[in-house]
N, C-alpha and C positions, 0 to 999 in steps of 0.2 A: 567753737563753742555755742550750746544751746541760747536761742534766744527764748524771751519772755513766753512766745506763745508756745513754742515748744515745749517749754518746762511744766506750763499749764495743760495741755494736752495730755503729756507724759504722765504727771500726778495723777488724773482724771485714769488714765486708764489702770496705773496701778492700782488704785484706790478698790477700780472696780475690778478690777483682777482678784485681789486679794477676799473681797466681800464674795464673789462668783464662786472662788474655790474653797472657801470656808463653808458657804452653804450648800454647794455639791456634796463638799466631802461628808458635812454632818447626814444629807440626806443618804449617802451611799451605804453610812456607817450605821445609820439606824436601818434602813432597807438588810443588810446584813446581817443586822443583832436578831432580828426579827424573826431569818430565817434559819440563826444558830441557835438561838433560845434553847429548845430541846434538847440538843447536844451541851451545852453548857451546864444544864440542867440535870440532865442526865450524868454527867460524869462530874458532878457537885465541883462546878469550877468555880473558884473566889473570885470576887471582883477585882481583886489586883491582878491575879491572871486575865482576866477578862481585859483589863486597859491595858498590859502589855502586848495581849496578842493584837488589839486596836492600833497601839502604836507601832509595831514593827507591821502593820498591815500597810499604815498609813502611805511609806513611799510608793507602795504599787498601785494604791488610790491617786496618787497625783499622779503617776505616770500615765496615768489613763485619763484622769480629766484637764489637766493642764492646757491642751491645747484647744478642750469645748471652754475652757474658764475664760482663756485670749481670745478665741474668738467673738464671744456676749461681750467682754471686755471691749473690745474694738468696735463691735458693733451698736452698743449702748452710748460709747463717749464720741465718735462720729455720726453717728444718728441724730444724737443728742445737739449737737454741734450743727449739722445741717437744719434740724425742725427748727432749732431759736435762730436761722438764718448768721451761727456766727462762722461758716464756712464761707459764705456769700461775702460776708464783711471781708474776710483774707485775701479771696479773690480780688476783691474791688482796691485792696493795701498792694495786690504786686504777688500776692502768696498762690502759685499753683498748686495743684492735688498734687504734683509731684514733690513739690518743695515739703508739703502736709508730711508726706508719705515717708520723707528720709529718715525721720528722729523715730517713726513707729515702726519701722524696716528696721532699723539699728538695735531697738529694743527686743524684737522678735530674732535678731539672730545672735544676741546675747543668751535671751533664755533657749534657743537651742542650744547655743554652746553648752549652757551649764545645763540643761536636761541630758545632754549627750553624757554630762561625766555623770549626773543623777542617775541616770537610766543605768547605764553601765556598768558602776561600783556600787553604790549604794542602794539601790532597792534589791540587787544580788544579796547583800549579805541580811540587809530585813527579810527576804522571801525565805532565806535560809535559818534564820530566828522562828521564822512564824512555822516554817515547818516542824523543827525541834517541838514547837510547842503545841502544837497538831497531834504529834506524836504521844509525847508525854502526857498531857490534860485532858485531848481528846479522844483519844485512846484510836486514833488512827494507821489504818496498816500498813503503811509506807516507809519504807526504813532503809537509811544509805549505809549500815553497820555491815553488810555483807552484800559481794555480788556472788551470785551462781549462774554456773556456766559459762564461764568465760574462755571465748575463742578468739584470737588474734594473730597476725601477724606480727614478729618484733621483728623482721627483717626480711629482705627479699626470697632469702631461704631457709628460714625458719618461725616455723607455726607452732604456738601454744595455745594446749587445752587446760581449763582446770576446773574442776566441777564445784568447787566452792570457797570463795575468799573472804576471811574475816577480817574487816578494816580495823578492827576495834586490838588485835592482837596481832595484826600486819601477817597472815599468814594463810597460806593457800593450800588445799587438800586435793589428794589424788590428779596428779600433775603429769601431762604428756605434752614433750617438746618432740617436736620432729626437724630434723634440719636434710635440707635438701641439696643434691647436687648442684655446683653453678659453673659448672665445667661443661661446653657443648660436646666434649667427649661420650658423657655422660647422659644423654639425652635418649630416652625411649619413645617412640613416637611423638617427637618434639615435646616431650614432656618432662620435666624435671623428676630425676628417681631419687628417693629418700636412702640419704647414705648414714643417718644417725637415729636411734631412737630412744630419749631418756624418760623413764618412769619414776616416779616418786612419791611417796607416802603424801610429802608434806613440801611446802616451801617459805622459806621465812626471811623476811625483811630484816636485814641488820643497820638499824641507823647510824653507829659509830661508822659505819665503814661505807655505808650507801650502797649496800649491794646485797645479793641474796644467795641464803644458802638452802640448799635441797639434804633430806633428809632419808634415808631408806630408800636408797635411789641402783638401779638398774640401768645401766648404759649398755645399747646394741649397737655396736660396729656394723654396718654391713658393707659385704665385701664383693663385688663382682655379681650380687643378688641372690647369689647362692650361700655363699660363706660367712656366715653372723658369729661376731666375736663378743660375746656378753662378759659385764663385770658388774660387782655388786661393792657399791661403798654403803658406809654410815653418812658418811657426811661428804657433800661436795658444792665447794663454791662453783659458782656459773654466772656469768656477766650477762645479763640481758639488757635490753634497750628501755624497756617499760620500768617504771619505778613505782613505786607506794603510791605515789603522792597521785599519780598518773590513774593506776587502778581506780582509786577512789572519786577521780572526777566521772568513771567513765557511767557510776551509777548514781553521778549527781543529777538532780534536774537541771534542763536548759534553762528556767528562770532564776537558778541559785549560783549561776557560773557570772562570774562578770566576765569584760568582753577579751579579757587578755586569759581567762581561763578556757573559755569559751573556744577561741584560738587555739592556743594549746592543745584542748580536747580533740578538736577535728584535725588536726594532725598528726593527734595519735591514730586514731580511727584511719586515716588516708595511709598512714606507711602501714597499718597492717591490713590493706587491700580492703577496706569498707569504703562503700558506696555512701559518701557523706554530701552529696548534691543536696539534697534538702536543707542536711546542718548550715552547710553553708548559705543558702537561702534564707533561712531565718537569721543567720548572725549578720550578714548584709541587712536586711530587712530590720533586724534589730538597731542598728547604727542608723540608717535612714530617718527613724519613728520622728527625732525629735525635732528634722526639718518641718514636722507640720507646723510646729509654731509659727514658722514665718508664712508658709503657705496659707494659714487661715487668716492672717493679715493681710494679705492683699486682696483675697477678695472680701473681708469684711470691710475694708476701706473703701474698695470699689464699689461695693453695693449701699454702702451707708451713707457715703458722702453725695448723694444725689439724693435729693427729694421722689419718690412716687408715690401713684396711688394708691392710698392705704397706708400709707405711714410706714413707722418704724417695726410694725406687726409682720407687713410682707418682706421689709427688705431682712428681717432677721429670719423667716420662714425659708428665703430663696437663698442665702448666706448657710443654712444650715443644713439645706437640700445637697449644695456642693461639699458642705464639709463630710457629712455623712456619704455621700459619693466617694471621696476620698478616702476613707477610712474602708467601703465595702472593697474597692477597687484592688486597695493596699494588701488587704486579704485574698481577694481571689486569685491576685498575680501572682503568688507562690504557688499555689498547686498547679495553674495555667502554665508558669515558668518551668516548673519540674516536669512536665511533658515535652517541653522544648528543647533544642541544642542551641540555648543561651546563656551565655556567663552567667553565675549566680549574683555577680556584684549588679548585673543589669538587670535583673529580676528584681533583687531588693531593691533597687533604686529607682525601678520605672513608677512608682504610683508618685512618687517626688517629682521625677524628670516631668511628666505629663503633666500635672495639676502646679506644679511651677512656673512652665511654659503658659498654661494657660490663666494663672494667675497675674502674669504679667502683663500680658494680651488683654487681659478684661480691664486692669489701671490703664494702659494706654488708652484702651477704647473708650474709658470714662470722659465723661465734659470736664475739662479744668476751667 
């Protein structure tokens, strides 16, 4: 059960958080609108479309600005309590800094959990709609309607090459499928040898059977590397591991995939023999980012709870430097980790681990 003082502190933080979010979002949107005004005017975009564009852009803006807003809310709230000697009064009443931070830390955990879902599922859906508006109304060139020069490993002994795949009609063109031996007796120079080649004019995905059909097909079976038996088929059903929805995701932007889709996408590429280390790092970093809400709270409370010469301005400046140091380290740790033989999970979470420990140490070093 929260005490009266806990409710008072949380109320002040939440009100300041809402004000900071609204103010920062308005500033962000106004600046972005000024930058895009020429695009809107050149393409004669209606006000209704502009409003819809920024409504679906808002989740991405909130994703970026929420940790900064929480930092400001905690700094202003706790700093004001400190400057008004209210924290001194609380300490005189037997309330330590550690007790003070408990409800604030719980708020940070709840916000982090909420933003995990928000970042992982709400933001990608909004980004997808924003991209659609950009393509249709702002005439931007990116399109996910087609996949060009698709090359992947469907299984350990099968490669697929596809010159072009149209996601709208679920049809691919100029197909080459190579199947290799999986028998150690058929190795040449320690390499698998081709035992079958399938060439087709196109391949079509059938929703009813959830399967593929090749059209205008030539199948070449290779016997002993010398004898080739070729057969032609007008239509040929084929069982492939890759599905239509997975090909669509291959051409989808990472920021338009929710966490489930990103994990499935990584597994598809990994099974196809692709190097997915960079994607795995980005995936784990995206899952780690919401914890920034809790981390900035630890630094904000430790800095703002003690009066410093220069007042609240100095406290804000110091905490902001720490927060931006976290964001910078969060970004640079990814390319550094990419070049090192470290687990993608550790790389993605490294900024959180280091700054969470630093934040806890900062709290314990603060006078209580």
